[in-house]
Backbone of each chain as ProteinMPNN parsed JSONL, in Angstrom:
{"seq_chain_A": "MKMKDERIVENQRKIASEALQLVLLFLLSTMLYKQFILNADLADYIIEAIGFFGATFYIVFRNISVGNYDDSVKPKKIKKKTLLISTVNSVVMLATFTFLNIRDNRTDVSPSDYIISFLAAFVGSYVFMTLMDWLGRRKLEKMTEEWEDE", "coords_chain_A": {"N_chain_A": [[105.177, 113.081, 144.243], [104.361, 110.969, 141.546], [104.613, 107.489, 141.788], [106.733, 105.669, 139.736], [108.167, 103.096, 139.023], [111.054, 102.263, 137.333], [112.183, 99.753, 136.986], [110.023, 98.023, 137.346], [108.349, 98.886, 135.273], [109.954, 98.265, 133.055], [110.149, 95.492, 133.303], [107.456, 94.841, 132.974], [107.04, 95.605, 130.325], [108.722, 93.812, 129.036], [107.499, 91.406, 129.642], [105.054, 91.766, 128.349], [105.965, 91.861, 125.726], [106.99, 89.278, 125.419], [104.626, 87.87, 125.739], [103.256, 88.684, 123.464], [104.785, 87.456, 121.492], [104.245, 84.797, 122.093], [101.501, 84.695, 121.584], [101.507, 85.219, 118.834], [102.845, 82.948, 117.933], [101.055, 81.006, 118.706], [98.84, 81.725, 117.129], [99.884, 81.3, 114.552], [100.432, 78.539, 114.668], [97.842, 77.523, 115.028], [96.657, 78.34, 112.652], [98.178, 76.945, 110.715], [97.653, 74.313, 111.513], [94.881, 74.123, 111.122], [94.785, 74.6, 108.387], [96.48, 72.66, 107.117], [96.229, 70.184, 108.454], [93.563, 69.817, 109.276], [92.384, 70.458, 106.921], [90.833, 72.727, 106.521], [88.577, 75.341, 105.349], [89.495, 78.6, 104.068], [87.902, 80.513, 105.292], [87.524, 79.465, 107.799], [89.814, 79.953, 109.24], [90.4, 82.568, 108.95], [90.291, 84.698, 110.77], [92.411, 84.183, 112.518], [94.451, 84.42, 110.65], [94.247, 87.122, 109.909], [94.811, 88.314, 112.368], [97.436, 87.359, 112.842], [98.972, 88.16, 110.518], [98.331, 90.854, 110.509], [99.394, 91.77, 112.987], [102.075, 91.171, 112.52], [102.739, 92.801, 110.298], [102.227, 95.233, 111.472], [104.251, 95.396, 113.404], [106.51, 95.504, 111.724], [106.041, 97.905, 110.216], [105.796, 99.823, 112.254], [108.32, 99.785, 113.355], [109.744, 100.832, 111.237], [108.56, 103.369, 111.046], [109.357, 104.662, 113.404], [111.987, 104.94, 112.999], [113.745, 102.829, 113.526], [116.251, 101.684, 112.358], [119.236, 100.338, 111.24], [121.641, 102.021, 109.808], [124.297, 101.596, 109.564], [124.986, 99.175, 108.692], [126.45, 97.558, 105.987], [125.444, 97.981, 102.524], [126.038, 95.769, 100.913], [126.102, 93.632, 102.663], [123.487, 93.642, 103.528], [122.184, 92.991, 101.18], [123.12, 90.422, 100.79], [122.002, 89.135, 102.995], [119.306, 89.513, 102.428], [119.079, 88.005, 100.091], [119.628, 85.469, 101.115], [117.527, 85.058, 102.984], [115.355, 85.241, 101.235], [115.826, 83.001, 99.681], [115.531, 80.94, 101.573], [112.826, 81.331, 102.204], [111.668, 80.727, 99.698], [112.351, 78.044, 99.444], [110.927, 76.931, 101.562], [108.362, 77.537, 100.686], [108.283, 76.011, 98.348], [108.552, 73.446, 99.431], [106.168, 73.284, 100.87], [104.314, 73.459, 98.8], [104.924, 71.134, 97.422], [104.339, 69.215, 99.394], [101.563, 69.611, 99.677], [100.678, 68.831, 97.136], [101.399, 66.129, 97.069], [99.922, 65.15, 99.22], [97.311, 65.611, 98.313], [97.237, 63.951, 96.155], [97.788, 64.909, 93.544], [98.086, 64.915, 90.075], [98.314, 66.525, 87.989], [100.243, 68.444, 88.107], [102.951, 70.139, 86.798], [106.589, 70.112, 86.274], [107.27, 72.736, 85.699], [105.458, 74.185, 87.172], [106.423, 73.911, 89.739], [108.816, 75.249, 89.486], [107.879, 77.795, 88.895], [106.494, 78.363, 91.267], [108.587, 78.415, 93.104], [110.17, 80.524, 92.073], [108.329, 82.635, 92.187], [107.934, 82.903, 94.942], [110.519, 83.563, 95.696], [111.064, 85.971, 94.287], [108.964, 87.547, 95.283], [109.563, 87.663, 98.073], [112.097, 88.852, 97.955], [111.597, 91.337, 96.712], [109.802, 92.472, 98.571], [111.385, 92.594, 100.924], [113.477, 94.216, 100.045], [112.085, 96.542, 99.523], [111.171, 97.204, 102.117], [113.604, 97.676, 103.315], [114.507, 99.853, 101.862], [112.496, 101.715, 102.516], [112.925, 101.914, 105.291], [115.522, 102.983, 105.379], [115.125, 105.39, 104.037], [113.259, 106.694, 105.666], [114.768, 106.972, 107.994], [116.798, 108.677, 107.098], [115.307, 110.952, 106.581], [114.334, 111.568, 109.141], [116.75, 112.003, 110.464], [117.678, 114.293, 109.185], [115.718, 116.102, 110.051], [116.151, 116.082, 112.851], [118.723, 117.092, 112.925], [118.362, 119.642, 112.011], [117.039, 120.935, 114.062]], "CA_chain_A": [[105.537, 112.561, 142.919], [103.752, 109.668, 141.263], [105.598, 106.398, 141.745], [106.824, 104.984, 138.438], [109.412, 102.338, 139.153], [111.506, 101.874, 135.985], [112.416, 98.305, 136.955], [108.714, 97.386, 137.153], [107.892, 99.232, 133.918], [110.756, 97.498, 132.097], [109.723, 94.085, 133.389], [106.108, 94.732, 132.394], [107.19, 95.673, 128.857], [109.358, 92.568, 128.618], [106.476, 90.357, 129.741], [104.095, 92.016, 127.272], [106.616, 91.488, 124.473], [107.031, 87.805, 125.383], [103.25, 87.408, 125.547], [102.927, 88.903, 122.055], [105.441, 86.391, 120.715], [103.506, 83.551, 122.338], [100.222, 84.802, 120.87], [101.8, 85.071, 117.399], [103.189, 81.542, 117.716], [99.803, 80.271, 118.84], [98.024, 82.029, 115.942], [100.497, 80.631, 113.403], [100.214, 77.094, 114.828], [96.417, 77.261, 114.791], [96.406, 78.541, 111.233], [98.791, 75.836, 109.978], [96.939, 73.087, 111.88], [93.578, 74.124, 110.433], [94.976, 74.557, 106.932], [97.122, 71.446, 106.595], [95.811, 68.936, 109.112], [92.098, 69.693, 109.224], [91.939, 70.826, 105.573], [89.722, 73.678, 106.68], [88.493, 76.426, 104.367], [90.118, 79.85, 104.515], [86.952, 81.204, 106.181], [87.62, 78.906, 109.152], [90.973, 80.47, 109.978], [90.683, 83.927, 108.473], [90.504, 85.587, 111.924], [93.785, 83.939, 112.955], [95.337, 84.968, 109.612], [94.231, 88.594, 110.021], [95.535, 88.631, 113.607], [98.863, 87.065, 112.699], [99.619, 89.033, 109.537], [98.121, 92.239, 110.966], [100.389, 92.064, 114.03], [103.417, 91.11, 111.918], [102.963, 94.016, 109.504], [102.25, 96.362, 112.416], [105.607, 95.417, 113.983], [107.449, 95.954, 110.675], [105.835, 99.312, 109.857], [106.073, 100.67, 113.421], [109.781, 99.891, 113.463], [110.182, 101.768, 110.188], [108.072, 104.724, 111.311], [110.103, 105.325, 114.486], [113.391, 105.063, 112.596], [114.587, 101.732, 114.034], [116.96, 101.13, 111.208], [120.68, 100.483, 111.437], [122.223, 102.344, 108.507], [125.736, 101.331, 109.545], [125.189, 97.886, 108.009], [126.799, 97.841, 104.585], [124.449, 97.499, 101.557], [126.434, 94.45, 100.409], [125.711, 92.667, 103.701], [122.021, 93.618, 103.515], [121.82, 92.27, 99.957], [123.447, 89.017, 101.049], [120.991, 88.662, 103.952], [118.034, 89.489, 101.697], [119.132, 86.843, 99.19], [119.575, 84.249, 101.93], [116.168, 84.908, 103.521], [114.468, 84.97, 100.096], [116.048, 81.605, 99.284], [114.895, 80.092, 102.596], [111.375, 81.475, 101.995], [111.251, 80.003, 98.493], [112.474, 76.604, 99.708], [109.775, 76.582, 102.412], [107.184, 77.596, 99.806], [108.37, 74.854, 97.454], [108.286, 72.259, 100.249], [104.735, 73.304, 101.181], [103.627, 73.172, 97.544], [105.143, 69.703, 97.16], [103.584, 68.478, 100.417], [100.126, 69.686, 99.353], [100.431, 68.042, 95.926], [101.489, 64.705, 97.431], [98.784, 64.844, 100.098], [96.07, 65.612, 97.532], [97.446, 63.049, 95.014], [97.594, 65.657, 92.286], [98.969, 64.421, 89.006], [98.324, 67.516, 86.905], [101.242, 69.488, 88.377], [104.153, 69.917, 85.984], [107.81, 70.678, 86.876], [107.3, 74.204, 85.562], [104.676, 74.747, 88.279], [107.335, 73.977, 90.895], [109.785, 76.33, 89.22], [107.153, 79.074, 89.021], [106.191, 78.621, 92.683], [109.857, 78.783, 93.734], [110.559, 81.858, 91.612], [107.361, 83.627, 92.68], [108.228, 83.12, 96.36], [111.815, 84.233, 95.792], [110.925, 87.37, 93.835], [108.074, 88.221, 96.248], [110.325, 87.93, 99.304], [113.187, 89.771, 97.658], [111.038, 92.674, 96.458], [109.245, 92.976, 99.833], [112.47, 92.944, 101.846], [114.206, 95.366, 99.493], [111.211, 97.698, 99.722], [111.199, 97.544, 103.534], [114.931, 98.221, 103.574], [114.526, 101.193, 101.251], [111.624, 102.564, 103.334], [113.605, 102.131, 106.567], [116.653, 103.881, 105.131], [114.58, 106.703, 103.642], [112.642, 107.278, 106.859], [115.85, 107.351, 108.909], [117.464, 109.86, 106.53], [114.394, 112.08, 106.766], [114.319, 111.895, 110.568], [118.063, 112.542, 110.82], [117.692, 115.679, 108.689], [114.863, 116.885, 110.959], [116.824, 116.212, 114.156], [119.904, 117.933, 112.783], [117.915, 121.024, 111.791], [116.515, 121.515, 115.308]], "C_chain_A": [[104.938, 111.169, 142.715], [104.833, 108.592, 141.095], [105.58, 105.724, 140.375], [108.159, 104.259, 138.406], [109.867, 101.821, 137.791], [111.788, 100.381, 135.862], [111.107, 97.575, 136.662], [108.208, 97.628, 135.731], [108.639, 98.394, 132.876], [110.345, 96.027, 132.091], [108.352, 93.871, 132.758], [106.169, 94.73, 130.874], [107.763, 94.372, 128.301], [108.316, 91.44, 128.61], [105.463, 90.512, 128.599], [104.67, 91.598, 125.918], [106.678, 89.97, 124.323], [105.642, 87.238, 125.102], [102.834, 87.561, 124.086], [103.535, 87.804, 121.185], [104.712, 85.061, 120.872], [102.184, 83.543, 121.57], [100.435, 84.597, 119.364], [102.1, 83.611, 117.054], [101.919, 80.683, 117.754], [98.93, 80.474, 117.592], [98.561, 81.288, 114.714], [100.255, 79.118, 113.468], [98.767, 76.723, 114.515], [96.099, 77.303, 113.303], [96.932, 77.347, 110.418], [98.058, 74.519, 110.252], [95.611, 72.995, 111.122], [93.75, 73.939, 108.927], [95.478, 73.194, 106.444], [96.646, 70.137, 107.225], [94.299, 68.74, 108.991], [91.525, 69.984, 107.836], [90.773, 71.82, 105.589], [89.745, 74.731, 105.57], [89.131, 77.681, 104.961], [89.219, 80.573, 105.53], [87.065, 80.706, 107.621], [88.819, 79.426, 109.948], [91.359, 81.887, 109.556], [90.974, 84.898, 109.633], [91.951, 85.438, 112.437], [94.773, 84.572, 111.953], [95.407, 86.488, 109.713], [95.035, 89.019, 111.258], [97.03, 88.468, 113.439], [99.544, 88.039, 111.737], [99.47, 90.512, 109.906], [99.189, 92.627, 111.976], [101.804, 92.099, 113.445], [103.715, 92.388, 111.128], [103.014, 95.257, 110.404], [103.66, 96.513, 112.994], [106.609, 95.978, 112.962], [107.293, 97.463, 110.424], [106.089, 100.265, 111.03], [107.575, 100.858, 113.583], [110.319, 100.879, 112.436], [109.796, 103.188, 110.569], [108.81, 105.42, 112.451], [111.603, 105.417, 114.186], [114.301, 103.994, 113.187], [115.269, 101.023, 112.871], [118.447, 101.382, 111.411], [121.345, 100.732, 110.088], [123.738, 102.114, 108.454], [126.042, 99.991, 108.867], [125.402, 98.152, 106.518], [125.764, 97.238, 103.624], [124.747, 96.091, 101.028], [125.961, 93.352, 101.371], [124.189, 92.51, 103.715], [121.53, 92.783, 102.33], [122.009, 90.761, 100.142], [122.367, 88.393, 101.951], [119.63, 88.518, 103.268], [117.969, 88.271, 100.785], [118.977, 85.533, 99.961], [118.149, 84.005, 102.439], [115.173, 84.581, 102.4], [114.601, 83.517, 99.652], [115.363, 80.66, 100.275], [113.373, 80.126, 102.416], [110.91, 80.652, 100.79], [111.341, 78.496, 98.69], [111.288, 76.133, 100.555], [108.505, 76.538, 101.561], [107.138, 76.365, 98.892], [108.038, 73.555, 98.203], [106.793, 72.153, 100.558], [103.919, 72.897, 99.952], [103.73, 71.67, 97.221], [104.313, 68.85, 98.124], [102.089, 68.441, 100.074], [99.793, 68.821, 98.132], [100.464, 66.546, 96.213], [100.26, 64.305, 98.256], [97.477, 64.701, 99.305], [96.14, 64.693, 96.299], [97.232, 63.731, 93.666], [98.598, 65.197, 91.24], [99.104, 65.446, 87.878], [99.366, 68.624, 87.126], [102.531, 69.179, 87.616], [105.385, 70.515, 86.68], [107.864, 72.2, 86.772], [106.488, 74.882, 86.675], [105.55, 74.903, 89.532], [108.325, 75.126, 90.729], [109.117, 77.69, 89.415], [106.892, 79.39, 90.497], [107.455, 79.055, 93.424], [110.243, 80.222, 93.369], [109.637, 82.947, 92.153], [107.654, 83.947, 94.151], [109.529, 83.893, 96.524], [111.683, 85.715, 95.436], [110.064, 88.171, 94.819], [108.827, 88.613, 97.509], [111.384, 88.997, 99.058], [112.671, 91.201, 97.482], [110.522, 93.281, 97.769], [110.366, 93.428, 100.778], [113.271, 94.148, 101.358], [113.4, 96.654, 99.703], [111.238, 98.16, 101.181], [112.526, 98.198, 103.909], [115.031, 99.655, 103.06], [113.681, 102.173, 102.085], [112.294, 102.919, 104.656], [114.728, 103.133, 106.433], [116.173, 105.303, 104.854], [114.011, 107.437, 104.864], [113.717, 107.776, 107.817], [116.568, 108.605, 108.408], [116.624, 111.113, 106.771], [114.401, 112.541, 108.232], [115.645, 112.521, 111.002], [118.169, 114.006, 110.395], [116.903, 116.581, 109.631], [115.553, 117.129, 112.294], [118.012, 117.155, 114.065], [119.536, 119.403, 112.63], [117.495, 121.709, 113.085], [117.615, 122.202, 116.116]], "O_chain_A": [[105.003, 110.311, 143.596], [105.812, 108.765, 140.37], [104.535, 105.265, 139.915], [109.141, 104.741, 137.842], [109.162, 101.035, 137.157], [111.653, 99.804, 134.783], [111.064, 96.645, 135.857], [107.711, 96.717, 135.07], [108.037, 97.879, 131.934], [110.211, 95.403, 131.039], [108.109, 92.862, 132.096], [105.462, 93.973, 130.211], [107.351, 93.894, 127.244], [108.268, 90.63, 127.684], [105.067, 89.533, 127.967], [103.961, 91.053, 125.072], [106.449, 89.437, 123.238], [105.482, 86.278, 124.349], [102.153, 86.699, 123.53], [102.894, 87.29, 120.269], [104.576, 84.296, 119.917], [101.795, 82.532, 120.986], [99.662, 83.903, 118.703], [101.666, 83.105, 116.019], [101.74, 79.768, 116.951], [98.355, 79.521, 117.066], [97.794, 80.722, 113.935], [99.918, 78.492, 112.464], [98.502, 75.738, 113.826], [95.39, 76.452, 112.766], [96.236, 76.812, 109.556], [97.864, 73.71, 109.345], [95.262, 71.956, 110.563], [92.981, 73.229, 108.278], [94.957, 72.646, 105.472], [96.668, 69.093, 106.573], [93.819, 67.658, 108.653], [90.334, 69.786, 107.596], [89.858, 71.746, 104.77], [90.775, 74.979, 104.942], [89.287, 77.81, 106.176], [89.704, 81.165, 106.495], [86.742, 81.436, 108.558], [88.837, 79.35, 111.177], [92.483, 82.338, 109.776], [91.797, 85.804, 109.499], [92.619, 86.425, 112.747], [95.777, 85.169, 112.339], [96.485, 87.075, 109.617], [95.831, 89.956, 111.203], [97.805, 89.335, 113.843], [100.55, 88.662, 112.075], [100.363, 91.319, 109.649], [99.819, 93.677, 111.851], [102.623, 92.939, 113.818], [104.785, 92.982, 111.262], [103.75, 96.206, 110.131], [104.195, 97.619, 113.064], [107.445, 96.817, 113.296], [108.276, 98.204, 110.42], [106.545, 101.389, 110.825], [108.044, 101.949, 113.906], [111.228, 101.659, 112.721], [110.601, 104.109, 110.435], [108.886, 106.649, 112.468], [112.384, 105.904, 115.004], [115.502, 104.22, 113.336], [114.898, 99.918, 112.475], [118.863, 102.499, 111.716], [121.587, 99.801, 109.32], [124.383, 102.395, 107.444], [127.186, 99.703, 108.515], [124.634, 98.873, 105.882], [125.262, 96.138, 103.856], [123.832, 95.321, 100.734], [125.489, 92.295, 100.952], [123.666, 91.409, 103.889], [120.6, 91.986, 102.45], [121.187, 89.95, 99.718], [121.891, 87.285, 101.703], [118.903, 87.55, 103.489], [116.947, 87.59, 100.71], [118.289, 84.613, 99.519], [117.628, 82.894, 102.34], [114.271, 83.761, 102.575], [113.613, 82.877, 99.292], [114.701, 79.703, 99.875], [112.711, 79.089, 102.468], [109.89, 79.966, 100.853], [110.512, 77.75, 98.17], [110.717, 75.073, 100.301], [107.682, 75.632, 101.694], [106.082, 75.763, 98.696], [107.34, 72.684, 97.683], [106.221, 71.063, 100.515], [102.976, 72.112, 100.04], [102.759, 71.036, 96.809], [103.667, 67.885, 97.715], [101.439, 67.399, 100.164], [98.755, 68.161, 98.098], [99.662, 65.784, 95.673], [99.645, 63.265, 98.02], [96.659, 63.82, 99.568], [95.208, 64.663, 95.494], [96.578, 63.19, 92.773], [99.799, 65.107, 91.498], [99.888, 65.27, 86.946], [99.366, 69.626, 86.411], [103.121, 68.109, 87.767], [105.238, 71.339, 87.583], [108.427, 72.872, 87.637], [106.788, 76.008, 87.073], [105.436, 75.878, 90.276], [108.631, 75.861, 91.668], [109.688, 78.606, 90.007], [107.045, 80.532, 90.93], [107.409, 79.95, 94.267], [110.592, 81.026, 94.233], [110.085, 84.031, 92.527], [107.628, 85.108, 94.558], [109.635, 84.77, 97.382], [112.128, 86.591, 96.178], [110.38, 89.313, 95.15], [108.743, 89.754, 97.962], [111.546, 89.925, 99.85], [113.234, 92.149, 98.029], [110.767, 94.454, 98.052], [110.299, 94.512, 101.358], [113.692, 94.991, 102.151], [113.954, 97.708, 100.017], [111.318, 99.357, 101.455], [112.574, 99.137, 104.704], [115.565, 100.541, 103.727], [114.092, 103.307, 102.33], [112.245, 104.067, 105.098], [114.876, 104.027, 107.266], [116.729, 106.278, 105.359], [114.25, 108.628, 105.064], [113.599, 108.863, 108.384], [116.906, 109.488, 109.196], [117.141, 112.176, 107.113], [114.464, 113.736, 108.522], [115.666, 113.452, 111.807], [118.678, 114.847, 111.136], [117.345, 117.678, 109.973], [115.543, 118.247, 112.81], [118.286, 117.919, 114.99], [120.276, 120.293, 113.05], [117.585, 122.932, 113.196], [117.348, 122.742, 117.189]]}, "seq_chain_B": "MENSVKLARIKADLTQQQLADLIGVTRQTILLIEKGKYNPSLKLCLQICYAVKGKLDEIFWVEQEDFEE", "coords_chain_B": {"N_chain_B": [[117.06, 114.508, 128.347], [119.231, 117.095, 129.474], [122.696, 117.311, 128.512], [126.333, 117.092, 128.245], [127.427, 115.882, 126.043], [127.938, 116.503, 123.348], [129.804, 118.576, 123.48], [131.902, 117.293, 124.86], [132.49, 115.319, 123.027], [133.401, 116.822, 120.831], [135.634, 117.96, 122.005], [137.127, 115.688, 122.303], [137.768, 115.277, 119.763], [136.147, 113.842, 117.95], [133.87, 112.598, 115.503], [130.259, 112.351, 115.204], [129.699, 109.9, 114.028], [132.092, 108.506, 114.4], [132.193, 108.306, 117.191], [129.877, 106.834, 117.588], [130.57, 104.445, 116.289], [132.668, 103.635, 117.915], [131.391, 102.911, 120.291], [129.47, 101.189, 119.494], [126.826, 101.876, 118.587], [124.159, 103.473, 116.655], [124.637, 106.369, 114.534], [122.488, 108.047, 114.723], [121.507, 107.574, 117.258], [123.46, 108.74, 118.874], [123.123, 111.355, 118.031], [120.507, 111.892, 118.972], [120.923, 111.621, 121.73], [122.666, 113.723, 122.199], [120.972, 115.81, 121.614], [119.315, 115.634, 123.693], [117.078, 114.105, 123.561], [116.895, 111.459, 123.872], [117.221, 109.25, 126.51], [120.037, 107.759, 127.602], [121.039, 104.462, 128.776], [122.662, 103.683, 131.914], [124.876, 102.151, 131.386], [125.434, 102.771, 128.7], [125.957, 105.483, 129.003], [128.328, 105.363, 130.47], [129.952, 104.078, 128.598], [130.104, 106.08, 126.674], [131.427, 108.027, 128.153], [133.92, 106.755, 128.594], [134.771, 106.588, 125.963], [135.064, 109.254, 125.163], [136.827, 110.07, 126.95], [135.948, 111.29, 129.322], [134.26, 112.401, 132.367], [131.583, 110.907, 134.14], [130.029, 112.529, 135.857], [130.565, 114.981, 134.849], [129.731, 115.022, 132.232], [127.09, 114.066, 132.179], [125.772, 115.172, 134.325], [123.092, 116.82, 135.982], [121.841, 119.674, 137.467], [119.834, 119.833, 140.47], [117.76, 121.732, 140.434], [117.417, 122.131, 137.756], [116.542, 119.772, 136.906], [114.189, 117.776, 135.307], [111.361, 115.671, 135.117]], "CA_chain_B": [[117.742, 115.175, 129.452], [120.4, 117.879, 129.046], [124.001, 116.71, 128.799], [127.438, 117.761, 127.549], [128.039, 114.882, 125.165], [128.438, 117.142, 122.124], [131.025, 119.294, 123.852], [132.931, 116.293, 125.189], [132.844, 114.639, 121.782], [134.217, 117.741, 120.026], [136.927, 118.051, 122.703], [137.86, 114.433, 122.034], [138.015, 115.281, 118.321], [135.436, 112.712, 117.341], [132.593, 112.908, 114.848], [129.171, 111.522, 115.752], [129.844, 108.549, 113.488], [133.247, 107.851, 115.048], [131.787, 107.957, 118.562], [128.897, 105.747, 117.463], [131.31, 103.213, 115.953], [133.467, 103.229, 119.073], [130.585, 102.289, 121.352], [128.56, 100.2, 118.916], [125.438, 102.314, 118.384], [124.036, 104.197, 115.393], [124.908, 107.815, 114.637], [121.244, 108.694, 115.128], [121.378, 107.471, 118.717], [124.343, 109.784, 119.419], [122.457, 112.619, 117.705], [119.38, 112.064, 119.895], [121.459, 111.819, 123.09], [123.183, 115.1, 122.242], [119.822, 116.734, 121.601], [118.565, 115.418, 124.933], [115.788, 113.494, 123.233], [116.935, 110.038, 124.247], [117.969, 109.034, 127.748], [120.777, 106.5, 127.511], [121.176, 103.682, 130.011], [123.9, 103.996, 132.632], [125.952, 101.44, 130.677], [125.767, 103.553, 127.509], [126.576, 106.731, 129.493], [129.72, 105.034, 130.821], [130.683, 103.806, 127.345], [130.377, 107.39, 126.064], [132.464, 108.665, 128.98], [135.205, 106.113, 128.309], [135.158, 106.889, 124.579], [135.497, 110.661, 125.036], [137.735, 110.259, 128.093], [135.34, 112.267, 130.216], [133.708, 111.831, 133.593], [130.12, 110.816, 134.142], [129.414, 113.683, 136.535], [130.794, 116.2, 134.051], [128.992, 114.941, 130.967], [125.657, 113.799, 132.333], [125.204, 115.712, 135.55], [122.087, 117.886, 135.861], [121.545, 120.216, 138.8], [118.492, 119.45, 140.901], [116.751, 122.724, 140.02], [117.188, 121.999, 136.292], [116.115, 118.392, 136.624], [112.755, 117.593, 135.073], [110.994, 114.273, 134.813]], "C_chain_B": [[119.001, 115.883, 128.936], [121.711, 117.16, 129.376], [125.08, 117.447, 127.998], [128.139, 116.82, 126.586], [128.67, 115.544, 123.935], [129.782, 117.834, 122.382], [132.181, 118.328, 124.097], [133.411, 115.576, 123.931], [133.752, 115.517, 120.928], [135.617, 117.893, 120.651], [137.798, 116.834, 122.41], [138.18, 114.272, 120.552], [137.395, 114.065, 117.616], [134.193, 113.224, 116.622], [131.524, 112.027, 115.497], [129.336, 110.073, 115.303], [130.996, 107.798, 114.155], [132.89, 107.419, 116.468], [130.817, 106.769, 118.534], [129.599, 104.413, 117.19], [132.1, 102.694, 117.15], [132.642, 102.478, 120.113], [129.505, 101.345, 120.809], [127.093, 100.597, 118.876], [125.353, 103.039, 117.037], [124.311, 105.688, 115.617], [123.67, 108.559, 115.137], [121.03, 108.653, 116.632], [122.234, 108.543, 119.397], [123.689, 111.154, 119.225], [121.323, 112.903, 118.701], [119.846, 112.288, 121.331], [121.945, 113.264, 123.228], [122.062, 116.13, 122.294], [119.003, 116.628, 122.885], [117.223, 114.765, 124.707], [115.76, 111.994, 123.525], [117.797, 109.899, 125.496], [118.711, 107.707, 127.678], [120.807, 105.773, 128.849], [122.507, 104.054, 130.667], [125.104, 103.356, 131.922], [126.419, 102.25, 129.455], [126.442, 104.869, 127.899], [128.053, 106.476, 129.792], [130.552, 104.762, 129.577], [131.059, 105.12, 126.666], [131.511, 108.075, 126.825], [133.84, 108.082, 128.688], [135.693, 106.497, 126.911], [135.683, 108.32, 124.436], [136.482, 111.046, 126.146], [137.226, 111.37, 129.024], [134.793, 111.586, 131.45], [132.191, 111.927, 133.568], [129.479, 112.065, 134.742], [129.646, 114.992, 135.79], [129.904, 116.2, 132.808], [127.485, 114.819, 131.18], [125.02, 114.424, 133.572], [124.209, 116.839, 135.262], [121.787, 118.372, 137.271], [120.088, 119.961, 139.16], [117.415, 120.43, 140.421], [116.455, 122.66, 138.509], [116.621, 120.639, 135.922], [114.608, 118.326, 136.432], [112.492, 116.156, 134.701], [110.56, 114.161, 133.362]], "O_chain_B": [[119.731, 115.361, 128.093], [121.815, 116.483, 130.399], [124.775, 118.315, 127.18], [129.338, 116.963, 126.345], [129.78, 115.2, 123.532], [130.741, 117.696, 121.622], [133.291, 118.525, 123.602], [134.594, 115.267, 123.793], [134.741, 115.043, 120.369], [136.63, 117.948, 119.952], [139.019, 116.929, 122.287], [138.778, 113.281, 120.133], [138.031, 113.379, 116.816], [133.545, 114.167, 117.077], [131.832, 111.091, 116.235], [129.141, 109.141, 116.083], [130.889, 106.605, 114.44], [133.233, 106.318, 116.898], [130.919, 105.838, 119.334], [129.264, 103.388, 117.784], [132.194, 101.488, 117.376], [133.123, 101.532, 120.737], [128.726, 100.776, 121.573], [126.214, 99.766, 119.103], [126.366, 103.2, 116.355], [124.227, 106.192, 116.737], [123.767, 109.548, 115.863], [120.45, 109.57, 117.214], [121.805, 109.174, 120.363], [123.697, 111.996, 120.123], [121.2, 114.018, 119.208], [119.233, 113.06, 122.069], [121.678, 113.936, 124.224], [122.184, 117.177, 122.93], [118.108, 117.437, 123.13], [116.331, 114.853, 125.55], [114.714, 111.352, 123.43], [118.938, 110.36, 125.541], [118.088, 106.645, 127.694], [120.627, 106.375, 129.907], [123.368, 104.669, 130.037], [126.19, 103.932, 131.863], [127.615, 102.397, 129.206], [127.371, 105.322, 127.23], [128.919, 107.268, 129.417], [131.715, 105.16, 129.501], [132.167, 105.274, 126.151], [132.433, 108.629, 126.226], [134.815, 108.821, 128.55], [136.888, 106.707, 126.702], [136.626, 108.57, 123.685], [136.905, 112.197, 126.254], [137.974, 112.253, 129.443], [134.846, 110.363, 131.578], [131.607, 112.881, 133.054], [128.507, 112.594, 134.202], [128.993, 115.996, 136.073], [129.394, 117.24, 132.39], [126.699, 115.408, 130.437], [123.834, 114.211, 133.828], [124.451, 117.696, 134.412], [121.511, 117.571, 138.164], [119.222, 119.883, 138.289], [116.312, 120.027, 140.051], [115.391, 123.077, 138.053], [116.267, 120.391, 134.77], [113.843, 118.768, 137.291], [113.309, 115.508, 134.046], [110.212, 113.073, 132.905]]}, "name": "protein", "num_of_chains": 2, "seq": "MKMKDERIVENQRKIASEALQLVLLFLLSTMLYKQFILNADLADYIIEAIGFFGATFYIVFRNISVGNYDDSVKPKKIKKKTLLISTVNSVVMLATFTFLNIRDNRTDVSPSDYIISFLAAFVGSYVFMTLMDWLGRRKLEKMTEEWEDEMENSVKLARIKADLTQQQLADLIGVTRQTILLIEKGKYNPSLKLCLQICYAVKGKLDEIFWVEQEDFEE"}
């Protein structure tokens, strides 16, 4: 019988998962450093952006496709969490927008631009998270039906 | 891996959702364990045994000749 020690396999998976998190953190740091500190063009950090967002979306969609969704969480709680995360995202977006305007000494930005940037980030986050939640729930229902039929 | 979770659960008069809630997993996990499509950890096996008031060797035991990797 081929030796396949589950302790070793589990540890290897854990290490690989930690390494992925480190790589993602490194990619994000590099991207932010190039964008905000070095004022680099998008072309200078596009590879990091593709790597970071590609891996992030891969993680999200793979989790959905294998049915890693906890449908025992009440919709009210999910809605609350979605609203909270969307608010945090919009505040971060607003802070970034403000930082860039101050750094570049821009005087042509009106208060409505700040409101629009906040709202756009909020709606974008909310719609994306609601869509992911709906996809996760739908996929799980479909898989449950299949498993029950077998 | 084959097991008697479904039988033990029905004997204990529990639905999949009730068992799942008792041990803190999703109903789908219970469904997959019952179908033999997910191998639970020893900790989860024991939690199931305690929840259905069954014994580990009765619910999860597989004879050597039926055991497959």
